[in-house]
N, C-alpha and C positions, 0 to 999 in steps of 0.2 A: 545568495540564497536561491534555491530552485523554486519555480512556480508550480503549484499543484492545480491541475484541471481534472475534474471528474467527468466521466461519461454520464449521460442523462439518467441512467437507471441506478447509479451508485447511491444517491441519497435514500431511495426506497430500500435498497439492500442493507444499508447501514442502520436504518430505523428498525429493520426486522431483527437485529441483533440486540441482546441485552445491553442496556445503556452503559454500565461500567466497562464492558468489553469493547463496545463501539468507541467510547472515549479513549480507551487504551490504544486502539487501532489508529484513531485520528492523531493522538499524541505521537505515536511512533512514526507516522507519515510526516508530521510536521518536523520532528527531530531529524529525520533523514533529509528532508528538504533543506533544513538549516545547516546541518553539519556533514551530511553524507555518511553518517554512522547509523548502523542498525543491522539487524540480522537479514541482510540482503545477499542474494546470490543470483547469478544469471541462470536461466533455464535452458534446457536443450530439448531436442526432439520436436514434438508438436508445438511447443511453446517457445522455441528458440527465438531470441531477440527480445524476450520479455525478462523482467526481473521479478524476483519473489521476495517480499518482506514478510518474515514470520513474526507473528504477534500471538503468543500463547498457542492455542490450538488452531489459529486462523492463519491463512496465507492470503496476502494481498498481491495480486499480479498487476504489474504496471510496466510502462516503458518510459524511457527518457528521450527527449528530443532536444535538439540544439537551440 
């Protein structure tokens, strides 16, 4: 299972989203960390090197480290 670490500003950003949506985002992140499955794709251009997890109308940008 992958370990999830959030940047310091992420908790405030998640609290600003409606609770049911925020919980869906966190569940999707947890599922990806456990299984590697989810609506994830690598980004290009300005955000090359990052991955994008799509949850409804939201996009979560993140990277994976070894």
